[in-house]
N, CA, C and O atoms as CSV, one atom per row, in Angstrom:
chain,resi,resn,atom,element,x,y,z
A,1,MET,N,N,1.811,-11.559,-0.418
A,1,MET,CA,C,1.971,-10.919,0.550
A,1,MET,C,C,0.687,-11.812,1.516
A,1,MET,O,O,0.884,-12.578,2.460
A,2,LEU,N,N,-0.109,-11.566,1.146
A,2,LEU,CA,C,-1.670,-11.812,2.017
A,2,LEU,C,C,-1.057,-13.712,2.790
A,2,LEU,O,O,-1.084,-14.193,3.923
A,3,TYR,N,N,-0.699,-14.106,1.758
A,3,TYR,CA,C,-0.414,-15.665,1.995
A,3,TYR,C,C,0.795,-15.710,3.172
A,3,TYR,O,O,0.531,-16.432,4.134
A,4,PHE,N,N,1.894,-15.119,3.191
A,4,PHE,CA,C,3.046,-15.134,3.980
A,4,PHE,C,C,2.086,-14.839,5.372
A,4,PHE,O,O,1.825,-15.793,6.107
A,5,VAL,N,N,1.538,-13.365,5.718
A,5,VAL,CA,C,0.851,-13.029,6.478
A,5,VAL,C,C,0.065,-14.128,7.189
A,5,VAL,O,O,0.228,-14.292,8.398
A,6,VAL,N,N,-0.583,-14.709,6.655
A,6,VAL,CA,C,-1.823,-15.806,7.202
A,6,VAL,C,C,-0.887,-17.248,7.727
A,6,VAL,O,O,-1.165,-18.036,8.630
A,7,LEU,N,N,0.047,-17.240,6.990
A,7,LEU,CA,C,1.245,-18.355,7.360
A,7,LEU,C,C,1.457,-17.994,8.636
A,7,LEU,O,O,1.036,-18.536,9.658
A,8,LEU,N,N,2.262,-16.870,8.492
A,8,LEU,CA,C,2.767,-16.265,10.146
A,8,LEU,C,C,1.824,-16.356,11.144
A,8,LEU,O,O,1.930,-17.014,12.179
A,9,LEU,N,N,0.985,-15.738,10.828
A,9,LEU,CA,C,-0.265,-15.763,12.005
A,9,LEU,C,C,-0.785,-17.181,12.519
A,9,LEU,O,O,-1.170,-17.215,13.688
A,10,VAL,N,N,-0.833,-18.279,11.816
A,10,VAL,CA,C,-1.135,-19.696,12.101
A,10,VAL,C,C,-0.206,-19.959,12.853
A,10,VAL,O,O,-0.313,-20.132,14.067
A,11,VAL,N,N,1.174,-20.036,11.966
A,11,VAL,CA,C,2.024,-20.542,13.223
A,11,VAL,C,C,2.420,-19.649,14.293
A,11,VAL,O,O,3.269,-20.148,15.031
A,12,LEU,N,N,2.029,-18.395,14.613
A,12,LEU,CA,C,2.033,-17.454,15.660
A,12,LEU,C,C,1.285,-18.169,16.780
A,12,LEU,O,O,1.754,-18.640,17.816
A,13,MET,N,N,-0.434,-18.143,16.199
A,13,MET,CA,C,-1.313,-18.669,17.181
A,13,MET,C,C,-1.293,-19.937,17.926
A,13,MET,O,O,-1.526,-20.213,19.103
A,14,SER,N,N,-0.891,-20.742,16.730
A,14,SER,CA,C,-0.271,-21.990,17.445
A,14,SER,C,C,0.200,-22.025,18.370
A,14,SER,O,O,-0.327,-22.513,19.371
A,15,PHE,N,N,1.558,-21.426,18.327
A,15,PHE,CA,C,2.867,-21.368,19.523
A,15,PHE,C,C,1.708,-20.742,20.590
A,15,PHE,O,O,1.376,-21.374,21.594
A,16,GLY,N,N,1.130,-19.411,20.245
A,16,GLY,CA,C,0.612,-18.904,21.628
A,16,GLY,C,C,-0.207,-19.471,22.321
A,16,GLY,O,O,-0.334,-19.320,23.536
A,17,VAL,N,N,-0.987,-20.338,21.461
A,17,VAL,CA,C,-2.306,-21.117,22.388
A,17,VAL,C,C,-1.463,-22.379,23.192
A,17,VAL,O,O,-1.499,-22.691,24.382
A,18,SER,N,N,-0.749,-22.929,22.143
A,18,SER,CA,C,0.038,-23.996,23.371
A,18,SER,C,C,0.813,-23.813,24.225
A,18,SER,O,O,1.085,-24.676,25.060
A,19,ARG,N,N,1.414,-22.464,24.191
A,19,ARG,CA,C,2.482,-22.001,25.169
A,19,ARG,C,C,1.572,-21.562,26.388
A,19,ARG,O,O,1.865,-21.940,27.522
A,20,ARG,N,N,0.397,-20.711,26.135
A,20,ARG,CA,C,-0.319,-20.500,27.203
A,20,ARG,C,C,-1.226,-21.612,27.812
A,20,ARG,O,O,-1.503,-21.581,29.010
A,21,SER,N,N,-1.680,-22.579,27.004
A,21,SER,CA,C,-2.363,-23.829,27.892
A,21,SER,C,C,-1.598,-24.324,28.791
A,21,SER,O,O,-1.907,-24.412,29.979
A,22,ILE,N,N,-0.072,-24.846,28.080
A,22,ILE,CA,C,0.977,-25.399,29.023
A,22,ILE,C,C,1.063,-24.437,30.205
A,22,ILE,O,O,0.555,-24.916,31.219
A,23,LEU,N,N,1.510,-23.349,30.336
A,23,LEU,CA,C,1.925,-22.529,31.722
A,23,LEU,C,C,0.911,-22.286,32.357
A,23,LEU,O,O,1.034,-22.378,33.578
A,24,TYR,N,N,-0.274,-21.943,31.883
A,24,TYR,CA,C,-1.061,-21.669,32.784
A,24,TYR,C,C,-2.687,-22.657,32.352
A,24,TYR,O,O,-3.555,-22.184,31.618
A,25,PRO,N,N,-2.760,-23.803,32.886
A,25,PRO,CA,C,-3.729,-24.571,32.315
A,25,PRO,C,C,-5.128,-24.192,33.647
A,25,PRO,O,O,-6.315,-24.467,33.467
A,26,ASP,N,N,-4.694,-23.682,34.611
A,26,ASP,CA,C,-6.118,-23.306,34.971
A,26,ASP,C,C,-6.880,-22.192,35.052
A,26,ASP,O,O,-7.757,-22.011,35.897
A,27,SER,N,N,-6.491,-21.259,33.988
A,27,SER,CA,C,-6.831,-19.926,33.696
A,27,SER,C,C,-8.045,-19.966,33.151
A,27,SER,O,O,-8.256,-20.915,32.396
A,28,ASP,N,N,-9.063,-19.051,33.358
A,28,ASP,CA,C,-10.530,-19.068,33.276
A,28,ASP,C,C,-10.391,-18.516,31.736
A,28,ASP,O,O,-9.423,-17.784,31.529
A,29,PRO,N,N,-11.218,-18.783,30.700
A,29,PRO,CA,C,-11.672,-18.077,29.358
A,29,PRO,C,C,-12.011,-16.632,29.532
A,29,PRO,O,O,-13.044,-16.312,30.119
A,30,GLU,N,N,-11.182,-15.743,29.044
A,30,GLU,CA,C,-11.415,-14.161,29.309
A,30,GLU,C,C,-11.183,-13.737,28.080
A,30,GLU,O,O,-10.582,-14.447,27.275
A,31,TRP,N,N,-11.654,-12.463,27.765
A,31,TRP,CA,C,-10.897,-11.737,26.368
A,31,TRP,C,C,-9.728,-11.272,26.154
A,31,TRP,O,O,-9.229,-10.920,25.085
A,32,ILE,N,N,-9.144,-11.275,27.547
A,32,ILE,CA,C,-7.692,-10.652,27.735
A,32,ILE,C,C,-7.146,-12.033,27.088
A,32,ILE,O,O,-5.922,-11.904,27.121
A,33,LEU,N,N,-7.349,-12.866,26.708
A,33,LEU,CA,C,-6.648,-14.486,26.472
A,33,LEU,C,C,-5.891,-14.190,25.235
A,33,LEU,O,O,-4.707,-14.478,25.056
A,34,ILE,N,N,-6.894,-13.421,24.159
A,34,ILE,CA,C,-6.414,-13.104,22.996
A,34,ILE,C,C,-5.455,-12.287,22.962
A,34,ILE,O,O,-4.600,-12.506,22.104
A,35,ARG,N,N,-5.339,-11.519,23.542
A,35,ARG,CA,C,-4.071,-10.560,23.798
A,35,ARG,C,C,-2.863,-11.167,24.322
A,35,ARG,O,O,-1.785,-10.739,23.910
A,36,GLU,N,N,-2.897,-12.229,25.287
A,36,GLU,CA,C,-1.976,-12.988,25.966
A,36,GLU,C,C,-1.551,-14.072,25.108
A,36,GLU,O,O,-0.481,-14.668,25.238
A,37,ILE,N,N,-2.495,-14.326,24.160
A,37,ILE,CA,C,-1.899,-15.408,22.944
A,37,ILE,C,C,-1.155,-14.579,21.848
A,37,ILE,O,O,-0.150,-15.136,21.409
A,38,PHE,N,N,-1.389,-13.627,21.439
A,38,PHE,CA,C,-0.567,-12.979,20.346
A,38,PHE,C,C,0.674,-11.989,20.802
A,38,PHE,O,O,1.700,-11.691,20.190
A,39,LEU,N,N,0.198,-11.592,22.106
A,39,LEU,CA,C,1.235,-10.247,22.289
A,39,LEU,C,C,2.797,-10.797,22.182
A,39,LEU,O,O,3.748,-10.389,21.514
A,40,GLN,N,N,2.663,-11.891,23.119
A,40,GLN,CA,C,4.385,-12.348,23.600
A,40,GLN,C,C,5.069,-13.227,22.281
A,40,GLN,O,O,6.249,-13.183,21.934
A,41,PRO,N,N,4.105,-13.934,21.735
A,41,PRO,CA,C,4.737,-14.715,20.430
A,41,PRO,C,C,5.105,-13.579,19.270
A,41,PRO,O,O,6.167,-13.572,18.647
A,42,TYR,N,N,4.118,-12.704,19.113
A,42,TYR,CA,C,4.587,-11.503,17.966
A,42,TYR,C,C,5.709,-10.555,18.604
A,42,TYR,O,O,6.304,-9.846,17.792
A,43,PHE,N,N,6.001,-10.470,19.667
A,43,PHE,CA,C,7.293,-9.829,20.151
A,43,PHE,C,C,8.399,-10.663,20.307
A,43,PHE,O,O,9.453,-10.102,20.605
A,44,MET,N,N,8.402,-12.279,20.129
A,44,MET,CA,C,9.433,-12.934,20.282
A,44,MET,C,C,9.964,-12.997,18.848
A,44,MET,O,O,11.122,-13.330,18.595
A,45,LEU,N,N,8.982,-12.633,17.845
A,45,LEU,CA,C,9.969,-12.396,16.294
A,45,LEU,C,C,10.833,-11.561,15.892
A,45,LEU,O,O,11.493,-11.613,14.854
A,46,TYR,N,N,10.852,-10.196,17.305
A,46,TYR,CA,C,11.965,-9.079,16.946
A,46,TYR,C,C,12.988,-9.638,18.206
A,46,TYR,O,O,13.971,-9.024,18.622
A,47,GLY,N,N,12.668,-10.507,18.532
A,47,GLY,CA,C,14.108,-10.982,19.681
A,47,GLY,C,C,13.747,-10.884,21.300
A,47,GLY,O,O,14.556,-11.266,22.146
A,48,GLU,N,N,12.685,-10.433,21.581
A,48,GLU,CA,C,12.545,-10.341,22.822
A,48,GLU,C,C,11.815,-11.879,23.424
A,48,GLU,O,O,10.650,-12.175,23.158
A,49,VAL,N,N,12.750,-12.774,24.282
A,49,VAL,CA,C,11.810,-14.262,24.411
A,49,VAL,C,C,11.715,-14.314,25.725
A,49,VAL,O,O,11.907,-15.449,26.159
A,50,TYR,N,N,11.377,-13.109,26.921
A,50,TYR,CA,C,10.480,-13.691,27.858
A,50,TYR,C,C,11.209,-14.729,28.680
A,50,TYR,O,O,10.505,-15.682,29.013
A,51,ALA,N,N,12.560,-14.750,29.107
A,51,ALA,CA,C,13.706,-15.610,29.527
A,51,ALA,C,C,13.127,-16.039,31.038
A,51,ALA,O,O,13.487,-17.151,31.422
A,52,ASP,N,N,12.435,-15.419,31.755
A,52,ASP,CA,C,12.188,-15.701,32.813
A,52,ASP,C,C,10.782,-16.398,32.925
A,52,ASP,O,O,10.397,-16.991,33.932
A,53,GLN,N,N,10.067,-16.252,31.762
A,53,GLN,CA,C,8.723,-17.482,31.804
A,53,GLN,C,C,8.730,-18.393,30.695
A,53,GLN,O,O,7.762,-19.090,30.393
A,54,ILE,N,N,10.102,-18.379,29.940
A,54,ILE,CA,C,10.070,-20.079,29.004
A,54,ILE,C,C,9.950,-21.029,30.155
A,54,ILE,O,O,8.893,-21.645,30.293
A,55,TYR,N,N,10.863,-21.188,30.928
A,55,TYR,CA,C,10.733,-22.571,31.922
A,55,TYR,C,C,10.279,-22.289,33.494
A,55,TYR,O,O,11.063,-22.279,34.442
A,56,PRO,N,N,9.350,-22.141,33.543
A,56,PRO,CA,C,9.312,-21.823,35.055
A,56,PRO,C,C,9.343,-22.597,36.097
A,56,PRO,O,O,8.579,-23.546,35.922
A,57,GLY,N,N,9.994,-22.641,37.335
A,57,GLY,CA,C,10.624,-23.780,37.956
A,57,GLY,C,C,9.399,-24.304,38.942
A,57,GLY,O,O,8.209,-24.059,38.747
A,58,CYS,N,N,9.937,-25.075,40.036
A,58,CYS,CA,C,8.874,-25.579,40.889
A,58,CYS,C,C,9.209,-24.852,42.164
A,58,CYS,O,O,10.351,-24.447,42.383
A,59,ASP,N,N,8.272,-24.698,42.953
A,59,ASP,CA,C,8.411,-23.941,43.974
A,59,ASP,C,C,7.705,-25.482,45.247
A,59,ASP,O,O,6.598,-25.593,45.774
A,60,GLU,N,N,8.622,-26.163,45.304
A,60,GLU,CA,C,8.214,-27.256,46.271
A,60,GLU,C,C,8.650,-27.134,47.639
A,60,GLU,O,O,8.248,-27.890,48.524
A,61,SER,N,N,9.607,-26.032,47.857
A,61,SER,CA,C,9.687,-25.343,48.996
A,61,SER,C,C,8.952,-25.043,50.031
A,61,SER,O,O,9.002,-25.302,51.234
A,62,ALA,N,N,7.991,-24.217,49.077
A,62,ALA,CA,C,6.893,-23.816,49.793
A,62,ALA,C,C,5.770,-24.070,50.420
A,62,ALA,O,O,4.987,-23.303,50.981
A,63,GLY,N,N,5.747,-25.805,50.209
A,63,GLY,CA,C,4.725,-26.626,50.651
A,63,GLY,C,C,3.701,-27.094,49.791
A,63,GLY,O,O,2.964,-28.037,50.079
A,64,MET,N,N,3.628,-26.216,48.366
A,64,MET,CA,C,2.835,-26.114,47.607
A,64,MET,C,C,3.363,-26.832,46.542
A,64,MET,O,O,4.022,-25.852,46.193
A,65,PRO,N,N,3.712,-27.805,45.578
A,65,PRO,CA,C,4.345,-27.826,44.039
A,65,PRO,C,C,3.636,-26.981,43.240
A,65,PRO,O,O,2.413,-27.112,43.181
A,66,ASN,N,N,4.183,-26.155,42.628
A,66,ASN,CA,C,3.737,-25.397,41.405
A,66,ASN,C,C,4.457,-26.002,39.814
A,66,ASN,O,O,5.008,-25.325,38.946
A,67,CYS,N,N,4.279,-27.087,39.832
A,67,CYS,CA,C,4.631,-27.660,38.514
A,67,CYS,C,C,3.698,-27.769,37.538
A,67,CYS,O,O,2.717,-28.447,37.842
A,68,GLN,N,N,3.721,-27.317,36.497
A,68,GLN,CA,C,2.776,-27.566,35.542
A,68,GLN,C,C,3.237,-29.038,34.775
A,68,GLN,O,O,4.422,-29.356,34.675
A,69,THR,N,N,2.479,-29.607,34.424
A,69,THR,CA,C,2.359,-31.204,33.413
A,69,THR,C,C,3.007,-30.180,32.384
A,69,THR,O,O,2.709,-29.002,32.187
A,70,GLY,N,N,4.130,-31.091,31.692
A,70,GLY,CA,C,4.582,-30.883,30.597
A,70,GLY,C,C,5.098,-29.470,30.332
A,70,GLY,O,O,5.084,-28.844,29.272
A,71,ARG,N,N,5.525,-29.131,31.451
A,71,ARG,CA,C,6.037,-27.814,31.468
A,71,ARG,C,C,7.573,-27.871,30.517
A,71,ARG,O,O,8.131,-26.820,30.201
A,72,TRP,N,N,8.039,-29.001,30.197
A,72,TRP,CA,C,9.426,-28.915,29.355
A,72,TRP,C,C,8.684,-28.892,27.936
A,72,TRP,O,O,9.472,-29.215,27.047
A,73,VAL,N,N,8.113,-28.765,27.727
A,73,VAL,CA,C,7.418,-28.781,26.091
A,73,VAL,C,C,7.414,-27.496,25.862
A,73,VAL,O,O,7.575,-27.379,24.647
A,74,THR,N,N,7.284,-26.058,26.534
A,74,THR,CA,C,7.060,-24.949,26.261
A,74,THR,C,C,8.633,-24.148,25.473
A,74,THR,O,O,8.633,-23.310,24.572
A,75,PRO,N,N,9.576,-24.618,26.023
A,75,PRO,CA,C,10.712,-24.394,25.300
A,75,PRO,C,C,11.051,-24.981,23.997
A,75,PRO,O,O,11.413,-24.475,22.935
A,76,LEU,N,N,10.844,-26.143,24.359
A,76,LEU,CA,C,11.008,-27.198,22.814
A,76,LEU,C,C,9.929,-26.149,21.827
A,76,LEU,O,O,10.397,-25.387,20.980
A,77,VAL,N,N,8.742,-26.243,22.047
A,77,VAL,CA,C,7.747,-25.400,21.020
A,77,VAL,C,C,8.559,-24.200,20.703
A,77,VAL,O,O,8.738,-23.915,19.519
A,78,MET,N,N,9.079,-23.456,21.665
A,78,MET,CA,C,9.241,-21.824,21.412
A,78,MET,C,C,10.669,-22.074,20.462
A,78,MET,O,O,11.009,-21.127,19.753
A,79,ALA,N,N,11.589,-23.451,20.432
A,79,ALA,CA,C,12.699,-23.228,19.439
A,79,ALA,C,C,11.878,-23.489,18.284
A,79,ALA,O,O,11.986,-22.738,17.314
A,80,MET,N,N,11.124,-24.391,18.262
A,80,MET,CA,C,10.505,-24.529,16.781
A,80,MET,C,C,9.757,-23.448,16.282
A,80,MET,O,O,9.922,-23.154,15.098
A,81,TYR,N,N,8.982,-22.817,16.951
A,81,TYR,CA,C,8.290,-21.738,16.924
A,81,TYR,C,C,9.230,-20.493,15.682
A,81,TYR,O,O,9.070,-20.173,14.504
A,82,LEU,N,N,10.286,-20.087,16.883
A,82,LEU,CA,C,11.447,-19.030,16.492
A,82,LEU,C,C,12.215,-19.623,15.050
A,82,LEU,O,O,12.634,-18.830,14.207
A,83,LEU,N,N,12.324,-20.921,14.906
A,83,LEU,CA,C,12.891,-21.234,13.825
A,83,LEU,C,C,12.075,-21.196,12.572
A,83,LEU,O,O,12.445,-20.724,11.497
A,84,VAL,N,N,10.812,-21.804,12.863
A,84,VAL,CA,C,9.973,-21.365,11.467
A,84,VAL,C,C,9.583,-20.202,11.482
A,84,VAL,O,O,9.656,-19.836,10.309
A,85,ALA,N,N,9.109,-19.165,12.254
A,85,ALA,CA,C,8.877,-17.827,11.957
A,85,ALA,C,C,9.971,-17.048,11.454
A,85,ALA,O,O,10.261,-16.715,10.305
A,86,ASN,N,N,10.504,-16.834,12.536
A,86,ASN,CA,C,12.102,-16.153,12.033
A,86,ASN,C,C,12.773,-16.500,10.850
A,86,ASN,O,O,12.801,-15.777,9.854
A,87,ILE,N,N,13.291,-17.548,10.941
A,87,ILE,CA,C,14.550,-17.967,9.812
A,87,ILE,C,C,13.560,-18.402,8.517
A,87,ILE,O,O,13.836,-17.942,7.409
A,88,LEU,N,N,12.582,-19.158,8.654
A,88,LEU,CA,C,12.045,-19.439,7.477
A,88,LEU,C,C,11.206,-18.753,6.682
A,88,LEU,O,O,11.482,-18.536,5.503
A,89,LEU,N,N,10.015,-18.314,7.293
A,89,LEU,CA,C,8.943,-17.172,6.825
A,89,LEU,C,C,9.283,-16.054,6.578
A,89,LEU,O,O,8.781,-15.461,5.623
A,90,ILE,N,N,10.443,-15.343,7.560
A,90,ILE,CA,C,10.666,-13.776,7.230
A,90,ILE,C,C,11.547,-13.785,5.935
A,90,ILE,O,O,11.280,-13.081,4.961
A,91,ASN,N,N,12.637,-14.651,5.999
A,91,ASN,CA,C,13.437,-14.964,5.025
A,91,ASN,C,C,13.035,-15.257,3.993
A,91,ASN,O,O,13.850,-15.124,3.080
A,92,LEU,N,N,11.825,-15.713,3.664
A,92,LEU,CA,C,10.990,-16.345,2.547
A,92,LEU,C,C,10.353,-15.149,1.890
A,92,LEU,O,O,10.444,-14.925,0.684
A,93,LEU,N,N,9.692,-14.383,2.763
A,93,LEU,CA,C,9.419,-12.766,2.478
A,93,LEU,C,C,10.045,-12.228,1.926
A,93,LEU,O,O,9.620,-11.793,0.855
A,94,ILE,N,N,11.468,-11.935,2.348
A,94,ILE,CA,C,12.274,-11.137,2.079
A,94,ILE,C,C,12.871,-11.534,0.649
A,94,ILE,O,O,13.192,-10.744,-0.238
A,95,ALA,N,N,12.961,-13.117,0.614
A,95,ALA,CA,C,13.340,-13.477,-0.816
A,95,ALA,C,C,12.086,-13.415,-2.183
A,95,ALA,O,O,12.312,-13.606,-3.378
A,96,VAL,N,N,11.272,-13.214,-1.782
A,96,VAL,CA,C,9.952,-12.917,-2.663
A,96,VAL,C,C,10.184,-11.581,-2.968
A,96,VAL,O,O,10.591,-11.436,-4.120
A,97,PHE,N,N,10.035,-10.311,-2.176
A,97,PHE,CA,C,10.453,-8.743,-2.675
A,97,PHE,C,C,11.690,-8.645,-3.065
A,97,PHE,O,O,11.998,-7.618,-3.670
A,98,ASN,N,N,12.637,-9.601,-2.842
A,98,ASN,CA,C,13.900,-9.511,-3.858
A,98,ASN,C,C,13.941,-9.900,-5.370
A,98,ASN,O,O,14.506,-9.400,-6.342
A,99,ASN,N,N,13.020,-11.127,-5.175
A,99,ASN,CA,C,12.252,-11.289,-7.058
A,99,ASN,C,C,11.657,-10.839,-7.334
A,99,ASN,O,O,11.517,-11.057,-8.537
A,100,ILE,N,N,10.770,-9.913,-6.858
A,100,ILE,CA,C,10.100,-8.940,-7.439
A,100,ILE,C,C,10.633,-7.767,-7.838
A,100,ILE,O,O,10.288,-7.197,-8.873
A,101,PHE,N,N,11.418,-7.385,-7.119
A,101,PHE,CA,C,12.278,-6.040,-7.262
A,101,PHE,C,C,13.703,-6.387,-8.453
A,101,PHE,O,O,14.497,-5.521,-8.821
A,102,ASN,N,N,13.731,-7.629,-8.820
A,102,ASN,CA,C,14.686,-7.975,-9.896
A,102,ASN,C,C,13.951,-7.969,-10.959
A,102,ASN,O,O,14.409,-7.382,-11.939
A,103,ASP,N,N,12.750,-8.550,-11.049
A,103,ASP,CA,C,11.611,-8.524,-12.034
A,103,ASP,C,C,11.720,-7.331,-12.703
A,103,ASP,O,O,12.264,-7.115,-13.786
A,104,ILE,N,N,11.028,-6.406,-11.798
A,104,ILE,CA,C,10.801,-5.097,-11.850
A,104,ILE,C,C,11.816,-4.337,-12.700
A,104,ILE,O,O,11.537,-3.885,-13.810
A,105,ASN,N,N,13.272,-4.197,-11.988
A,105,ASN,CA,C,14.343,-4.063,-12.405
A,105,ASN,C,C,14.579,-4.583,-14.041
A,105,ASN,O,O,14.889,-3.787,-14.928
A,106,ALA,N,N,14.463,-5.433,-14.176
A,106,ALA,CA,C,14.871,-6.190,-15.545
A,106,ALA,C,C,13.682,-5.516,-16.546
A,106,ALA,O,O,13.995,-5.206,-17.696
A,107,ILE,N,N,12.454,-5.327,-16.107
A,107,ILE,CA,C,11.815,-4.505,-17.074
A,107,ILE,C,C,11.821,-3.238,-17.389
A,107,ILE,O,O,11.329,-2.834,-18.443
A,108,SER,N,N,12.545,-2.239,-16.252
A,108,SER,CA,C,12.779,-1.283,-16.908
A,108,SER,C,C,13.820,-1.295,-17.405
A,108,SER,O,O,13.927,-0.399,-18.242
A,109,HIS,N,N,15.049,-2.163,-17.243
A,109,HIS,CA,C,15.721,-1.827,-18.066
A,109,HIS,C,C,15.194,-2.191,-19.529
A,109,HIS,O,O,15.722,-1.361,-20.269
A,110,GLN,N,N,14.651,-2.775,-20.043
A,110,GLN,CA,C,14.111,-2.878,-21.033
A,110,GLN,C,C,13.254,-2.086,-21.824
A,110,GLN,O,O,12.983,-2.171,-23.021
A,111,VAL,N,N,12.878,-1.314,-20.968
A,111,VAL,CA,C,12.066,0.130,-21.364
A,111,VAL,C,C,13.100,1.223,-21.642
A,111,VAL,O,O,13.003,1.934,-22.641
A,112,ILE,N,N,13.953,1.334,-20.873
A,112,ILE,CA,C,15.001,2.346,-20.996
A,112,ILE,C,C,15.610,2.246,-22.458
A,112,ILE,O,O,15.817,3.260,-23.124
A,113,ILE,N,N,15.944,0.695,-23.019
A,113,ILE,CA,C,16.587,0.456,-23.814
A,113,ILE,C,C,16.263,1.110,-25.116
A,113,ILE,O,O,16.858,1.810,-25.935
A,114,LYS,N,N,14.752,0.453,-24.929
A,114,LYS,CA,C,13.818,0.701,-26.250
A,114,LYS,C,C,13.420,2.363,-26.528
A,114,LYS,O,O,12.722,2.678,-27.492
């Protein structure tokens, strides 16, 4: 199970770092960044997508354009992250647990019959 957790953390961290760096390019390095990188992508695994922060709009009417370069990449990366993390890795983990259960169940039936 450790392999799946490591794979999930690598995918989670890669999405968190890319999302944070695209949406907030001018933020200073702080320890709170670690929480920001892991917190929202972790909750995205459970269905919370933070819809208001996925694709921030431009505020050109205020006189200062607030457009980040490459902001269109964030929804694309999020879709790939959710596809890989939710569908592939979590379903693969469930399949491995099911396989282990079937193996143990077959062994228990052999023990009962003897």
